[in-house]
C-alpha positions in Angstrom: 128.7 110.8 65.3 129.4 107.5 67.2 126.1 105.9 68.3 126.4 104.7 71.9 123.0 103.0 71.7 124.1 100.3 69.3 126.3 98.0 71.4 127.9 94.8 70.0 126.0 91.6 70.1 128.0 89.3 72.2 126.8 85.7 72.5 126.1 84.8 76.1 126.1 88.4 77.3 123.4 91.1 77.6 124.3 94.7 77.2 123.5 96.8 80.2 125.2 100.2 79.9 127.4 102.3 77.6 129.6 105.1 78.7 131.6 107.4 76.4 134.4 104.9 76.0 133.3 101.6 77.7 130.4 99.2 77.4 129.2 96.9 80.2 127.6 93.4 79.7 126.0 90.9 82.2 125.6 87.2 81.6 122.4 86.6 79.6 121.4 83.8 81.9 120.9 86.3 84.8 124.1 85.6 86.9 124.4 88.8 88.9 127.9 88.5 90.3 129.8 89.0 87.1 130.4 91.9 84.6 132.1 92.1 81.2 133.8 95.5 80.8 134.6 96.2 77.1 136.9 99.1 76.3 135.9 100.6 73.0 138.1 102.5 70.5 136.0 105.6 71.0 137.7 108.8 72.0 136.0 111.6 73.8 137.0 115.2 74.5 135.1 118.3 75.7 132.1 116.0 76.6 131.7 114.7 73.1 132.5 111.3 71.5 134.5 111.9 68.4 134.9 110.4 65.0 136.7 108.4 63.9 137.6 106.0 66.8 141.3 105.4 67.6 142.0 101.8 66.2 143.6 99.6 68.8 143.0 102.1 71.7 140.7 99.8 73.6 143.2 96.9 73.5 146.1 99.0 74.5 144.4 100.5 77.5 143.0 97.1 78.6 146.5 95.6 78.4 148.0 98.5 80.4 145.3 98.1 83.1 145.9 94.4 83.3 149.7 95.0 83.6 149.2 97.5 86.4 146.8 95.2 88.3 149.6 92.6 88.2 152.1 95.0 89.7 149.9 96.1 92.6 149.5 94.0 95.7 145.8 94.9 96.2 142.4 93.3 95.6 141.1 94.2 92.2 137.9 93.4 90.2 139.5 90.9 87.7 138.3 87.3 87.8 139.4 84.2 85.8 136.9 82.3 83.5 135.1 79.5 85.3 132.3 77.1 84.8 129.0 78.9 84.8 130.4 82.1 83.4 129.8 82.8 79.7 132.9 82.7 77.5 134.4 86.0 76.6 133.8 86.4 72.8 137.0 86.3 70.7 135.9 89.5 68.9 136.5 91.5 72.1 138.9 89.3 74.1 141.8 91.7 73.7 139.8 94.7 75.1 137.6 93.1 77.6 137.9 92.5 81.4 136.0 89.8 83.1 135.2 91.2 86.5 133.3 90.7 89.7 130.3 92.9 90.2 130.8 95.5 92.9 128.9 98.2 94.8 130.8 101.2 93.4 131.5 104.2 95.6 130.5 107.6 94.2 133.9 109.0 94.7 136.6 109.5 92.0 139.8 109.1 94.0 142.2 111.6 92.4 145.8 111.8 93.5 148.1 114.6 92.4 151.9 114.3 92.5 152.3 117.5 90.4 150.4 120.7 90.3 148.9 121.1 86.8 145.6 121.1 85.0 142.4 122.0 87.0 144.4 121.6 90.2 146.8 124.4 89.2 143.9 126.6 88.1 142.3 126.2 91.5 145.6 126.8 93.3 146.3 129.9 91.2 142.9 131.3 92.3 142.8 130.2 95.9 146.2 128.9 97.0 144.6 125.5 97.7 143.4 122.4 95.9 140.2 120.8 97.2 140.7 122.5 100.5 144.3 121.5 100.8 146.5 124.5 101.3 149.8 124.5 99.3 153.0 126.5 99.6 152.9 129.9 97.8 154.9 130.4 94.6 154.3 127.1 92.9 154.2 127.0 89.1 152.3 124.9 86.6 153.9 121.5 86.4 155.8 121.7 89.7 156.1 118.3 91.5 154.7 118.2 95.0 156.9 117.1 97.9 154.1 114.9 99.1 151.2 113.7 96.8 147.8 115.0 97.7 144.4 113.3 97.6 141.8 115.4 96.0 138.5 113.4 95.6 135.7 114.2 93.3 132.0 113.3 93.4 131.0 111.1 90.5 128.0 113.0 89.1 125.1 111.2 87.4 125.4 110.5 83.7 125.3 113.7 81.7 126.5 115.9 84.5 130.0 117.1 85.4 132.0 115.5 88.3 132.5 117.9 91.2 135.8 118.4 93.0 135.1 118.0 96.7 137.0 118.2 100.0 137.9 115.1 102.0 135.4 116.2 104.6 132.7 116.1 102.0 133.7 112.6 101.0 133.2 111.6 104.6 129.6 112.9 104.4 129.0 110.9 101.3 130.5 107.5 102.3 131.3 107.7 106.0 134.5 108.3 107.8 135.9 104.8 107.7 135.3 104.3 103.9 136.6 107.8 103.1 139.8 107.1 105.0 140.2 103.7 103.3 139.7 105.2 99.9 142.3 108.0 100.6 144.9 105.7 102.1 144.6 103.1 99.3 144.8 105.7 96.6 147.9 107.4 98.1 149.6 104.0 98.5 148.9 102.8 95.0 150.0 106.2 93.5 153.3 106.1 95.4 154.1 102.6 94.2 153.1 103.4 90.6 155.0 106.7 90.6 158.2 105.0 91.7 157.8 102.2 89.1 157.2 104.7 86.4 160.2 106.8 87.4 162.4 103.8 87.0 161.2 103.7 83.4 161.9 107.3 82.7 158.3 108.4 83.1 156.7 111.0 85.5 153.3 110.0 86.9 151.9 113.5 87.5 148.4 112.5 88.6 145.7 109.8 88.3 142.3 108.8 89.4 141.1 105.5 90.9 137.7 104.0 91.4 136.9 101.5 94.1 133.9 99.3 95.0 132.8 97.1 97.8 132.5 93.4 97.2 129.2 92.5 98.9 130.3 88.9 99.2 133.7 89.4 100.8 133.4 92.9 102.3 136.7 93.8 100.5 137.6 97.3 99.2 138.3 96.5 95.6 140.2 98.5 93.0 138.1 98.6 89.9 137.6 100.1 86.4 140.7 101.0 84.4 143.8 101.8 86.4 146.8 104.0 85.6 146.1 104.1 81.9 146.7 107.0 79.5 143.0 107.9 79.8 142.9 108.0 83.6 146.4 109.4 84.3 148.7 112.1 83.3 152.2 110.9 82.4 155.2 113.0 81.2 158.5 112.0 79.7 161.0 112.4 82.5 163.9 113.5 80.2 161.8 116.2 78.6 160.3 117.3 81.9 163.8 117.8 83.4 165.0 119.8 80.4 164.2 123.4 81.5 165.4 124.7 78.1 162.3 123.3 76.5 159.1 125.2 76.2 156.6 124.3 79.0 154.2 122.7 76.5 157.0 120.3 75.4 158.1 119.6 79.0 154.5 118.7 80.0 153.4 116.9 76.9 151.4 114.0 78.2 151.1 110.4 76.9 147.4 110.7 76.2 144.8 112.3 74.0 146.1 115.8 74.5 146.9 115.8 70.8 143.2 115.5 70.2 142.3 118.2 72.6 144.8 120.6 71.1 143.6 120.0 67.6 139.9 120.5 68.6 140.8 123.6 70.5 142.4 125.1 67.4 139.7 123.9 65.0 136.3 124.0 66.8 134.5 126.6 68.8 132.6 124.0 70.9 129.3 124.8 69.3 127.4 122.1 67.4 128.9 118.8 66.6 132.8 118.6 66.7 134.6 118.1 63.4 136.0 114.7 62.3 139.6 114.1 63.4 142.2 114.1 60.7 144.0 110.8 60.0 147.3 112.3 61.3 145.8 113.2 64.6 144.4 109.7 65.0 147.8 108.2 64.2 149.7 110.5 66.5 147.4 109.8 69.4 147.7 106.0 69.0 151.5 106.4 68.8 151.5 108.2 72.2 149.4 105.5 73.8 151.7 102.8 72.3 154.8 104.6 73.5 153.7 104.8 77.1 152.6 101.1 77.1 156.0 100.0 75.7 158.0 102.2 78.1 156.1 101.1 81.2 155.9 97.4 80.4 159.3 97.1 78.8 157.9 95.6 75.6 159.2 98.2 73.2 161.8 97.5 70.6 
């Protein structure tokens, strides 16, 4: 399977960390205020990194994040090249973000505009999501009148993130920061949802990550934002067509094709099987379609 311990050699940069789908580098000369975030083509599901990678995935998600950063009137982690910062190598330029180094908050800021996925499962069991009571009688996929903020605690590497209440987030980061994270997340989601709707796409839910810039004291939007990997998008026309099966109405522009194939072909014991070429191609096509529709660059 994919080896996360063998990062690329990038002149001027020293590898510092690899997650399932991203690699982090710092300037080799010791400059501590800058990071290079490189999105790989790796694809993960059910806590495994799969083979083969999705060619072009890293570049598409990076381009979509950059596009969203440009739409949002909010401080983000991107910086422009400058003297004293190593050049971003051409080999990763289309899938790398040059960013300021932040003190990241241990909160995954989840906003739900629709009731589905783990949120629906919790609602079906308790009538609430992360401590937020919701009206009775809601179905999987129903849009919420008002988006809800349902944070999660970012667990250490190798452990599962934990859904938490807002009150628990206050205990973790303090009342002022918890409120700022919630308010910023809801504001960004609302703007993004409206923009996506104008392009025939439903933004069902998403997650944001924020950090503190120790130099400016700003709350800064970081990591990927509103991509297919961090968000659930549905085709608006299909969603509104109640004659379609639920699975078609709620088909997302992400790696759900991969999850579905794995669920049908793997019992989650041992190493997962290699993805067929057609699954790889179909997944890339879904990523590309969302990018084209949101940005208006499609044919």
